[in-house]
C-alpha positions as CSV (number, residue, x, y, z in Angstrom):
1,M,111.4,6.5,-69.6
2,Q,113.9,8.5,-71.5
3,E,114.2,12.1,-72.8
4,H,113.2,12.9,-76.4
5,N,114.1,16.2,-78.1
6,F,112.0,17.7,-80.9
7,I,110.8,21.1,-82.1
8,F,107.4,22.4,-82.9
9,K,107.0,25.4,-85.2
10,F,103.9,27.6,-85.6
11,K,102.8,30.4,-87.9
12,L,101.2,33.1,-85.7
13,N,98.5,35.5,-86.8
14,D,98.9,39.3,-86.2
15,A,96.6,39.2,-83.1
16,Y,98.7,36.6,-81.3
17,D,100.5,38.0,-78.2
18,L,103.3,35.8,-77.0
19,E,103.5,37.3,-73.6
20,T,99.9,36.5,-72.9
21,H,100.3,32.9,-73.9
22,L,103.6,31.9,-72.3
23,D,102.1,31.3,-68.8
24,A,99.2,29.4,-70.4
25,L,101.6,27.1,-72.3
26,C,103.5,26.4,-69.1
27,E,100.3,25.7,-67.2
28,A,99.2,23.4,-70.1
29,G,102.2,21.2,-69.5
30,C,104.8,22.7,-71.9
31,D,107.2,23.7,-69.1
32,D,109.7,21.2,-70.7
33,S,110.2,23.4,-73.7
34,L,112.1,26.5,-74.6
35,V,109.9,29.0,-76.5
36,G,111.4,31.4,-79.0
37,C,110.2,33.8,-81.6
38,G,113.4,34.8,-83.4
39,Q,111.6,35.1,-86.8
40,E,108.7,37.5,-86.9
41,G,105.4,35.8,-87.2
42,W,106.7,32.5,-86.1
43,L,106.9,30.6,-82.8
44,A,109.2,27.7,-82.1
45,M,109.1,25.3,-79.1
46,D,112.2,23.2,-78.4
47,F,111.0,20.3,-76.2
48,T,112.9,17.9,-74.0
49,R,110.1,15.5,-73.0
50,E,110.2,12.3,-71.0
51,A,108.2,9.4,-72.4
52,D,108.5,5.7,-73.3
53,N,109.2,6.5,-77.0
54,M,109.4,9.4,-79.4
55,K,105.8,8.9,-80.7
56,A,104.4,9.2,-77.2
57,A,106.5,12.2,-76.4
58,I,105.3,14.1,-79.5
59,E,101.7,13.1,-79.1
60,S,101.6,14.3,-75.5
61,A,103.2,17.6,-76.5
62,I,100.7,18.1,-79.3
63,E,97.9,17.5,-76.8
64,D,99.3,20.0,-74.3
65,V,100.0,22.7,-77.0
66,R,96.6,22.4,-78.5
67,K,95.1,23.5,-75.2
68,V,96.5,26.9,-75.8
69,M,97.4,27.2,-79.5
70,G,94.6,25.3,-81.1
71,N,95.5,23.6,-84.4
72,T,98.1,26.0,-85.6
73,L,101.0,23.5,-85.8
74,I,103.0,23.8,-89.0
75,E,106.1,21.6,-88.5
76,I,107.6,19.0,-86.2
77,E,111.3,18.3,-86.4
78,Y,113.7,16.0,-84.6
79,N,117.2,14.8,-85.4
80,N,117.2,17.5,-88.1
81,N,114.4,15.7,-89.9
82,K,110.9,17.2,-90.5
83,V,108.4,14.5,-89.5
84,Y,105.4,16.7,-90.0
85,N,105.0,19.6,-92.3
86,D,101.7,21.4,-93.2
87,E,102.7,23.5,-96.1
88,R,99.1,24.7,-96.6
89,R,99.4,26.9,-93.6
90,R,102.7,28.6,-94.4
91,N,101.2,31.6,-96.2
């Protein structure tokens, strides 16, 4: 297995409390990510995940994140390329 680096970005609603969800994200298997909210209303997770390939790494991270965040994922990025972008959810 090798390490794969990628970033997930989420648009948060006003009711979302980051402090409440940080432990839940870690317990869900996302302890291999750095979580940040430098832009108001947005959450980014910078992953370094071990897997056989990039696709498996991203799919396992999506599965873990959905346990806590549901289907709020807006963007996936790696190597400075957006590989998934749900523009419908940006506004």
